[in-house]
C-alpha positions as CSV (number, residue, x, y, z in Angstrom):
1,M,0.1,0.1,0.0
2,T,1.6,3.3,-1.0
3,S,1.2,6.7,1.0
4,G,-1.5,7.8,-1.6
5,D,-3.6,4.9,-0.2
6,L,-4.1,6.7,3.0
7,A,-7.1,7.9,4.1
8,G,-6.0,12.4,4.6
9,T,-2.7,12.3,3.6
10,G,-2.8,13.6,0.1
11,P,-4.0,16.8,-1.4
12,S,-7.6,17.5,-0.9
13,T,-9.3,18.5,-4.3
14,R,-12.7,18.7,-2.3
15,T,-11.5,21.0,0.6
16,R,-9.7,23.9,0.8
17,P,-7.5,25.1,4.0
18,S,-9.3,26.7,6.9
19,A,-11.0,29.9,7.1
20,G,-8.3,32.7,8.5
21,I,-5.8,30.3,6.8
22,V,-3.6,32.6,4.1
23,D,-1.5,29.8,3.1
24,C,-0.7,26.1,4.1
25,A,2.2,24.5,2.1
26,L,3.9,21.1,3.1
27,Y,7.4,21.5,1.8
28,R,10.0,18.2,1.2
29,E,13.5,18.7,0.4
30,G,13.2,22.5,0.1
31,E,10.6,22.3,-2.4
32,R,7.2,23.1,-2.3
33,V,4.9,20.0,-2.9
34,P,1.7,20.8,-5.7
35,G,-1.3,20.6,-4.0
36,T,-3.8,22.4,-2.0
37,W,-3.6,21.1,1.8
38,T,-5.5,21.8,4.4
39,P,-2.8,22.0,7.9
40,G,-4.0,18.2,9.3
41,E,-3.7,16.5,5.3
42,A,-0.3,18.4,5.1
43,L,1.0,17.4,8.2
44,A,0.1,13.6,8.3
45,R,1.8,13.4,4.7
46,A,4.9,15.3,6.5
47,R,5.1,12.9,8.6
48,L,4.8,10.0,6.2
49,D,6.9,11.1,3.7
50,G,9.1,13.6,5.4
51,G,9.6,17.4,5.1
52,F,7.1,19.8,6.9
53,V,4.0,22.1,7.0
54,W,3.9,26.3,6.8
55,V,0.7,27.8,7.4
56,G,0.4,31.3,8.0
57,L,-2.7,32.5,9.3
58,F,-4.0,36.7,9.2
59,E,-6.2,37.8,12.3
60,P,-7.8,34.3,12.9
61,T,-10.9,34.3,15.5
62,Q,-10.3,32.1,18.4
63,D,-12.8,29.7,17.3
64,Q,-10.6,29.3,14.3
65,L,-7.4,29.1,16.2
66,A,-9.2,26.0,18.5
67,D,-10.0,24.2,15.4
68,L,-6.3,24.5,14.5
69,A,-5.0,24.1,17.7
70,V,-6.9,20.4,17.2
71,E,-5.7,19.7,13.6
72,V,-1.9,20.1,14.3
73,G,-1.8,19.0,17.9
74,I,-0.3,22.6,19.4
75,S,-2.9,23.6,22.5
76,Q,-0.6,26.6,22.8
77,L,-2.5,27.7,19.5
78,A,-5.8,27.7,21.5
79,R,-4.8,30.4,23.8
80,Q,-3.3,32.5,21.2
81,G,-5.3,35.8,21.1
82,G,-4.9,39.3,20.1
83,M,-1.5,40.9,19.5
84,P,1.3,39.5,20.9
85,R,3.2,40.7,23.9
86,P,7.2,40.7,22.1
87,G,9.1,37.6,23.5
88,L,10.7,34.6,23.0
89,R,10.2,30.4,24.7
90,G,11.9,27.9,23.9
91,H,10.9,24.2,24.9
92,R,12.0,20.7,24.0
93,D,9.4,20.0,21.4
94,L,7.5,23.8,21.1
95,I,8.8,27.4,20.2
96,S,7.0,30.1,20.6
97,A,8.2,33.6,19.3
98,R,6.3,36.9,19.7
99,L,7.5,39.7,17.7
100,A,6.1,43.1,17.2
101,T,6.6,44.7,13.7
102,V,7.4,47.9,12.9
103,R,6.8,50.4,9.7
104,H,7.7,54.0,9.6
105,I,5.3,56.1,8.5
106,A,6.7,58.9,5.9
107,N,5.8,63.0,7.1
108,E,6.6,65.8,5.1
109,S,8.2,66.6,8.4
110,P,8.5,65.7,11.8
111,T,6.8,68.8,13.1
112,T,3.4,68.0,11.6
113,A,3.3,64.3,12.5
114,S,0.9,62.9,14.6
115,E,2.7,59.4,14.4
116,I,5.6,57.9,13.7
117,V,5.9,54.4,14.0
118,E,2.9,51.8,13.5
119,T,3.1,48.7,14.7
120,G,1.7,45.4,14.4
121,G,2.9,42.0,15.1
122,I,3.8,38.0,14.2
123,T,3.4,35.0,16.3
124,A,5.2,32.3,15.4
125,F,5.2,28.3,16.7
126,L,7.7,25.9,15.5
127,A,7.3,22.2,16.3
128,A,8.7,19.3,14.7
129,E,7.3,19.4,11.2
130,V,5.1,22.6,11.4
131,I,5.3,25.8,11.5
132,I,2.3,28.4,12.2
133,T,2.8,32.2,11.6
134,I,0.0,35.0,12.4
135,R,-0.2,38.2,11.6
136,H,-1.8,41.0,13.3
137,R,-2.6,44.1,11.2
138,D,-1.4,44.2,8.1
139,I,2.2,45.9,9.0
140,T,4.4,42.8,7.4
141,G,3.7,40.7,5.0
142,L,5.0,37.4,4.9
143,G,3.8,36.4,1.1
144,V,7.2,38.4,-0.5
145,L,9.1,36.3,2.3
146,R,7.6,32.8,1.6
147,R,8.1,33.4,-2.4
148,E,11.6,34.7,-1.4
149,L,12.7,31.4,0.6
150,E,10.7,29.2,-2.1
151,A,12.8,30.5,-4.6
152,T,16.1,29.4,-2.4
153,P,15.5,25.1,-1.6
154,D,18.6,25.0,0.1
155,R,17.4,26.9,3.3
156,L,13.9,25.4,3.4
157,A,15.4,22.0,3.3
158,Q,16.7,22.8,6.5
159,G,13.4,22.8,8.2
160,P,10.9,24.7,9.8
161,A,13.4,26.5,12.0
162,A,14.7,27.9,8.5
163,V,11.5,30.0,8.7
164,L,11.5,30.7,12.2
165,H,15.0,32.2,11.4
166,A,13.8,33.9,8.3
167,V,10.7,35.7,10.1
168,I,12.9,36.6,12.8
169,A,15.4,38.2,10.4
170,K,12.6,40.3,8.8
171,A,11.2,41.6,11.8
172,V,15.1,42.7,12.8
173,D,15.4,44.0,9.0
174,D,12.3,46.4,9.4
175,Y,13.6,47.4,12.7
176,L,17.1,48.3,11.3
177,A,14.7,50.4,8.1
178,V,13.0,52.3,11.5
179,T,15.9,53.3,13.5
180,A,17.5,54.3,10.2
181,A,14.5,56.5,9.1
182,F,14.3,57.7,12.7
183,E,17.6,58.8,12.4
184,R,16.9,61.0,9.7
185,D,13.8,62.7,11.4
186,I,16.1,63.2,14.6
187,D,18.5,64.9,12.1
188,H,16.0,67.3,10.8
189,I,14.6,68.0,14.3
190,E,18.2,68.4,15.5
191,A,18.4,71.7,13.2
192,L,15.3,72.7,13.4
193,V,15.7,73.2,17.3
194,F,18.6,75.2,16.9
195,A,17.6,77.3,14.0
196,P,16.2,80.9,14.5
197,R,12.5,81.0,15.0
198,S,12.1,77.5,15.2
199,P,8.6,75.5,14.5
200,V,9.7,73.0,17.3
201,G,7.7,72.7,20.4
202,A,7.9,70.6,23.1
203,E,5.1,68.7,22.2
204,H,7.2,67.4,19.1
205,M,10.2,65.8,21.3
206,Y,7.6,64.3,23.3
207,L,6.1,62.5,20.4
208,M,9.1,61.5,19.0
209,K,10.4,60.2,22.9
210,R,6.8,58.4,23.0
211,E,7.7,56.3,19.6
212,I,11.4,55.6,20.2
213,V,9.7,54.6,23.9
214,E,7.5,52.1,22.0
215,L,10.2,51.3,19.5
216,H,12.3,50.3,22.4
217,R,9.5,48.2,24.2
218,A,8.8,46.5,21.0
219,I,12.6,45.1,20.8
220,A,13.8,44.9,24.3
221,P,12.2,41.7,25.1
222,L,13.5,40.0,22.5
223,V,17.4,40.6,22.7
224,A,17.9,37.5,25.6
225,P,15.9,34.9,24.6
226,L,17.0,35.5,20.9
227,R,20.8,35.1,22.5
228,A,19.7,32.0,24.4
229,L,17.9,30.5,20.9
230,A,21.2,31.4,19.3
231,E,23.8,29.9,21.6
232,S,21.7,27.2,23.4
233,P,21.2,23.4,21.4
234,N,18.1,22.5,20.8
235,S,16.7,19.5,18.5
236,L,14.3,22.1,16.6
237,V,16.8,24.5,15.6
238,P,19.8,23.3,13.4
239,Q,23.3,24.1,14.2
240,Q,23.0,25.7,10.8
241,V,20.3,28.4,11.9
242,R,21.7,28.9,15.2
243,S,24.2,30.2,13.3
244,R,22.3,32.3,11.4
245,L,20.0,33.2,14.7
246,R,23.7,34.8,16.0
247,D,24.0,37.2,13.3
248,V,20.5,38.3,13.7
249,D,21.3,38.6,17.8
250,G,24.3,40.8,16.9
251,Q,21.9,43.1,14.7
252,L,19.6,43.4,17.5
253,T,21.8,44.4,20.0
254,S,22.8,47.0,17.5
255,V,19.4,48.1,17.3
256,T,19.0,48.4,20.8
257,E,22.3,50.5,21.3
258,R,21.4,53.0,18.5
259,I,17.7,53.1,20.2
260,A,19.2,54.4,23.8
261,E,21.7,56.5,22.0
262,Y,18.3,58.1,19.9
263,D,16.5,58.4,23.3
264,D,19.7,60.1,24.9
265,V,19.9,62.1,22.0
266,L,16.3,63.7,22.3
267,T,16.2,64.1,26.1
268,T,18.9,66.8,25.3
269,L,17.1,68.1,22.4
270,L,14.1,68.5,24.7
271,N,15.7,70.1,27.4
272,A,17.4,72.8,24.8
273,T,14.1,73.0,23.4
274,L,12.3,73.9,27.1
275,A,15.4,76.2,27.7
276,K,14.9,77.7,24.2
277,V,11.2,78.4,25.3
278,A,12.3,79.8,28.4
279,L,14.5,82.2,26.8
280,Q,12.0,83.4,24.3
281,Q,8.9,83.7,27.1
282,N,11.6,85.8,28.8
283,G,12.5,87.9,25.5
284,D,8.6,88.6,25.6
285,M,8.4,89.5,28.7
286,R,11.5,92.3,28.6
287,K,9.7,93.6,25.3
288,I,6.4,93.9,27.3
289,T,8.0,95.2,30.0
290,A,10.1,97.7,28.0
291,W,7.1,98.9,25.9
292,A,4.9,99.4,29.4
293,A,7.9,102.0,30.5
294,V,7.8,103.9,26.8
295,I,3.7,104.2,27.4
296,A,3.7,104.7,30.9
297,V,5.7,108.4,30.2
298,P,2.6,110.2,27.7
299,T,0.3,108.1,29.9
300,M,1.5,110.2,33.3
301,V,2.0,113.3,31.9
302,V,-2.1,113.1,30.2
303,G,-2.9,111.7,33.2
304,V,-2.0,114.6,34.9
305,Y,-3.2,117.3,32.8
306,G,-6.5,115.4,32.3
307,M,-7.8,116.0,36.0
308,N,-9.0,119.3,35.0
309,F,-7.9,121.5,37.8
310,E,-8.5,125.3,37.4
311,H,-5.3,126.3,39.0
312,M,-2.5,124.3,37.5
313,P,0.7,125.2,36.6
314,E,1.6,125.9,32.8
315,L,-2.2,125.4,32.0
316,H,-2.6,129.0,30.1
317,W,0.7,129.1,28.9
318,T,0.9,129.8,25.0
319,Y,3.6,126.9,24.3
320,G,2.6,124.5,27.4
321,Y,0.7,122.3,25.0
322,P,3.6,121.7,22.1
323,I,6.1,121.6,24.8
324,A,4.3,118.9,26.9
325,I,4.1,116.7,23.5
326,A,8.0,117.4,22.7
327,V,8.8,116.5,26.8
328,V,6.8,113.2,26.0
329,L,8.5,112.3,23.0
330,F,12.1,113.4,23.9
331,S,10.9,110.8,26.5
332,S,9.8,108.4,24.9
333,F,12.7,108.2,22.4
334,V,15.2,108.4,25.2
335,L,13.4,105.4,26.7
336,H,13.4,103.7,23.5
337,R,17.1,103.7,22.7
338,V,17.7,102.7,26.0
339,F,16.1,99.8,25.7
340,R,17.0,98.9,22.3
341,R,21.1,99.5,23.2
342,N,19.8,97.4,26.3
343,R,18.5,94.8,23.7
344,W,15.0,94.5,25.5
345,L,13.5,95.6,22.0
């Protein structure tokens, strides 16, 4: 009896992959086996003839996850729901990875941005003959990644761990791209902060600080567990894959260091912005005070001569009015020159 004679082990022509599944493929020796498979059928064939199954899902419901958990025998799937918290756990028969995906939002200027980094998530479950990837939000598509891997059968021939490495490497590449874009935004903001009459306010600094903190929360929890996975022997992860994971770990460490540097730079720029705002407010107050002093002279003179007493000095002088006007103008001019010399105006 051949393997095709076994019920449920061949590609189904009557059924399609379960709802919520974007793609379900069976790979043998790095090549995709033709046919449309359900996860259960593909996994049964992989266990019989060798190979592994890659099931990709996009925002499945809890019921769909529960059905898939029964079909592939991974009970943790049933407890998976919503956006994942970043982390990575390795066990003898199962590795689960929860990755935050990020994408930089292009804005005309950081000063007009309301959001700089958009986040999503990918959850991956790696077992002996199967890897399941679950995308949350349409931030990082895995279709292109799947086609790239299928174009390099040597990588897929190393098993489902090669897919896990590719998914993690893709996420880290996105982290690198976002941090590079952040660097350009920070350079632009830095130039504006120290420019005359800068449009940058403290709220722009707080926005960038908030986005940096969000990026740090997405990346930092992965550093230690990824290093442990790359350095500790595991039957699910071949030596070649662990070697490549060490390279990814180096990139991830570099990203976290750059984020820490950006946070320090933004703190400095925030302090400079607050100091500049305070300096501008002090300058405005000096100008207001100076103009108030200039205006006080005519106000005092007009106030005195506006009391309408009958017996007031110089009230009946022929040249009293022009002399009073001249005194007001001269006093105001002198005060104005004094304040200009002291750079209050």
